[in-house]
C-alpha atoms as an extended CHARMM CRD file, in Angstrom:
* protein
*
        82  EXT
         1         1  MET       CA            -10.8090000000      -33.6240000000      -57.3960000000  PROA      1               0.0000000000
         2         2  SER       CA            -14.1990000000      -32.5290000000      -58.4820000000  PROA      2               0.0000000000
         3         3  GLN       CA            -15.3090000000      -29.4400000000      -60.0910000000  PROA      3               0.0000000000
         4         4  PRO       CA            -17.3290000000      -28.0480000000      -57.2050000000  PROA      4               0.0000000000
         5         5  ALA       CA            -14.3300000000      -28.9190000000      -54.8870000000  PROA      5               0.0000000000
         6         6  VAL       CA            -11.8080000000      -26.8690000000      -57.2630000000  PROA      6               0.0000000000
         7         7  SER       CA            -14.3150000000      -23.9750000000      -56.9970000000  PROA      7               0.0000000000
         8         8  LYS       CA            -14.8600000000      -23.9220000000      -53.2630000000  PROA      8               0.0000000000
         9         9  HSD       CA            -10.6690000000      -23.8530000000      -53.1190000000  PROA      9               0.0000000000
        10        10  LEU       CA            -10.6540000000      -21.1240000000      -55.6510000000  PROA      10              0.0000000000
        11        11  LYS       CA            -13.2660000000      -18.9380000000      -53.8770000000  PROA      11              0.0000000000
        12        12  VAL       CA            -11.2200000000      -19.4220000000      -50.6710000000  PROA      12              0.0000000000
        13        13  LEU       CA             -8.3770000000      -18.1980000000      -52.2610000000  PROA      13              0.0000000000
        14        14  GLU       CA            -10.0630000000      -15.2400000000      -53.9130000000  PROA      14              0.0000000000
        15        15  ARG       CA            -11.5220000000      -14.1750000000      -50.4950000000  PROA      15              0.0000000000
        16        16  ALA       CA             -8.1500000000      -14.2210000000      -48.9930000000  PROA      16              0.0000000000
        17        17  GLY       CA             -6.8360000000      -12.0420000000      -51.7420000000  PROA      17              0.0000000000
        18        18  LEU       CA             -4.1210000000      -14.5280000000      -53.1380000000  PROA      18              0.0000000000
        19        19  ILE       CA             -5.9040000000      -15.0110000000      -56.6680000000  PROA      19              0.0000000000
        20        20  SER       CA             -8.2050000000      -12.8490000000      -58.7620000000  PROA      20              0.0000000000
        21        21  ARG       CA            -10.6880000000      -14.0850000000      -60.9630000000  PROA      21              0.0000000000
        22        22  SER       CA            -12.3430000000      -12.7910000000      -64.2780000000  PROA      22              0.0000000000
        23        23  ARG       CA            -14.4970000000      -14.0470000000      -67.2850000000  PROA      23              0.0000000000
        24        24  ALA       CA            -14.1360000000      -13.8740000000      -70.9150000000  PROA      24              0.0000000000
        25        25  GLY       CA            -17.4360000000      -15.0400000000      -72.6290000000  PROA      25              0.0000000000
        26        26  THR       CA            -17.9120000000      -18.5720000000      -71.1020000000  PROA      26              0.0000000000
        27        27  SER       CA            -14.2040000000      -19.0080000000      -69.9200000000  PROA      27              0.0000000000
        28        28  ARG       CA            -13.2450000000      -18.3990000000      -66.4190000000  PROA      28              0.0000000000
        29        29  TYR       CA             -9.7620000000      -17.1120000000      -65.6000000000  PROA      29              0.0000000000
        30        30  SER       CA             -7.6950000000      -17.1690000000      -62.4890000000  PROA      30              0.0000000000
        31        31  HSD       CA             -4.7520000000      -14.9470000000      -61.6740000000  PROA      31              0.0000000000
        32        32  LEU       CA             -2.2500000000      -15.1470000000      -59.0880000000  PROA      32              0.0000000000
        33        33  GLU       CA             -1.7760000000      -12.0860000000      -56.9500000000  PROA      33              0.0000000000
        34        34  GLY       CA              2.1130000000      -12.0850000000      -56.5410000000  PROA      34              0.0000000000
        35        35  GLU       CA              2.2840000000       -9.3040000000      -54.0850000000  PROA      35              0.0000000000
        36        36  ARG       CA             -0.3210000000      -10.8480000000      -51.6790000000  PROA      36              0.0000000000
        37        37  LEU       CA              1.3640000000      -14.3850000000      -52.2040000000  PROA      37              0.0000000000
        38        38  LYS       CA              4.4990000000      -12.8490000000      -51.1130000000  PROA      38              0.0000000000
        39        39  GLU       CA              3.0280000000      -11.3280000000      -47.8460000000  PROA      39              0.0000000000
        40        40  ALA       CA              1.3860000000      -14.6970000000      -46.9580000000  PROA      40              0.0000000000
        41        41  GLY       CA              4.9170000000      -16.4530000000      -47.6500000000  PROA      41              0.0000000000
        42        42  ALA       CA              6.6830000000      -13.7230000000      -45.2240000000  PROA      42              0.0000000000
        43        43  TRP       CA              3.9550000000      -14.3250000000      -42.7430000000  PROA      43              0.0000000000
        44        44  MET       CA              4.3290000000      -18.3110000000      -42.8270000000  PROA      44              0.0000000000
        45        45  LEU       CA              8.1510000000      -17.8700000000      -42.6460000000  PROA      45              0.0000000000
        46        46  ARG       CA              7.9280000000      -15.6660000000      -39.2090000000  PROA      46              0.0000000000
        47        47  TYR       CA              6.0650000000      -18.9500000000      -37.9220000000  PROA      47              0.0000000000
        48        48  ALA       CA              8.0680000000      -21.7990000000      -39.3310000000  PROA      48              0.0000000000
        49        49  GLU       CA             10.7900000000      -21.8320000000      -36.9830000000  PROA      49              0.0000000000
        50        50  ALA       CA              8.3600000000      -22.3000000000      -33.9520000000  PROA      50              0.0000000000
        51        51  TRP       CA              6.1130000000      -24.7670000000      -35.9190000000  PROA      51              0.0000000000
        52        52  ASN       CA              9.6150000000      -26.7000000000      -36.7430000000  PROA      52              0.0000000000
        53        53  ALA       CA             10.6980000000      -26.7020000000      -33.2560000000  PROA      53              0.0000000000
        54        54  GLY       CA              7.3850000000      -28.2690000000      -32.2550000000  PROA      54              0.0000000000
        55        55  PHE       CA              7.4370000000      -30.8360000000      -34.8110000000  PROA      55              0.0000000000
        56        56  ASP       CA             10.9480000000      -31.8010000000      -33.4950000000  PROA      56              0.0000000000
        57        57  ARG       CA              9.8940000000      -31.9600000000      -29.6910000000  PROA      57              0.0000000000
        58        58  LEU       CA              6.9410000000      -34.4340000000      -30.9290000000  PROA      58              0.0000000000
        59        59  ASP       CA              9.2280000000      -36.4390000000      -32.7060000000  PROA      59              0.0000000000
        60        60  ALA       CA             11.5660000000      -36.6620000000      -29.7480000000  PROA      60              0.0000000000
        61        61  ALA       CA              8.4030000000      -37.4140000000      -27.4750000000  PROA      61              0.0000000000
        62        62  LEU       CA              7.0680000000      -40.1510000000      -29.9560000000  PROA      62              0.0000000000
        63        63  ALA       CA             10.7890000000      -41.8020000000      -30.2010000000  PROA      63              0.0000000000
        64        64  ASP       CA             11.0110000000      -41.8110000000      -26.2840000000  PROA      64              0.0000000000
        65        65  TYR       CA              7.5590000000      -43.1170000000      -26.3040000000  PROA      65              0.0000000000
        66        66  MET       CA              8.2950000000      -46.0750000000      -28.7400000000  PROA      66              0.0000000000
        67        67  ALA       CA             11.4720000000      -46.9760000000      -26.8900000000  PROA      67              0.0000000000
        68        68  THR       CA              9.8100000000      -47.0710000000      -23.7290000000  PROA      68              0.0000000000
        69        69  GLU       CA              6.9670000000      -49.3710000000      -25.1660000000  PROA      69              0.0000000000
        70        70  ARG       CA              9.7700000000      -51.6810000000      -26.5850000000  PROA      70              0.0000000000
        71        71  SER       CA             11.5730000000      -52.0780000000      -23.4320000000  PROA      71              0.0000000000
        72        72  GLN       CA              8.4060000000      -52.7650000000      -21.2660000000  PROA      72              0.0000000000
        73        73  PRO       CA              7.9190000000      -56.4380000000      -20.5560000000  PROA      73              0.0000000000
        74        74  GLN       CA              4.7560000000      -57.8820000000      -22.1650000000  PROA      74              0.0000000000
        75        75  ASN       CA              1.7650000000      -58.6330000000      -19.6240000000  PROA      75              0.0000000000
        76        76  GLN       CA              0.4690000000      -62.2010000000      -19.0710000000  PROA      76              0.0000000000
        77        77  ASP       CA             -2.5580000000      -61.7060000000      -21.4580000000  PROA      77              0.0000000000
        78        78  GLU       CA             -0.2680000000      -60.9040000000      -24.4720000000  PROA      78              0.0000000000
        79        79  LYS       CA              1.9500000000      -63.7270000000      -23.8050000000  PROA      79              0.0000000000
        80        80  GLU       CA             -0.8890000000      -66.1640000000      -23.9370000000  PROA      80              0.0000000000
        81        81  LYS       CA             -2.0170000000      -64.8960000000      -27.1180000000  PROA      81              0.0000000000
        82        82  GLU       CA              1.3820000000      -65.6560000000      -28.7090000000  PROA      82              0.0000000000
């Protein structure tokens, strides 16, 4: 990852309050903000069950689709290619 990309990511985290940044001479330090990270984690947990249920439904739908595709007879064009 390039240095400009890292800087952009750090800026986003800082704006969200998840990290704080400081300077000492030419050095720049980033500090995790534990309480804010805890709040973000708690927020994500509230939605995790819904997200996981949605992914489970998507997995089931894709499995059904793949099973249907495998059970369909090939059309004439596909047979001629073989």
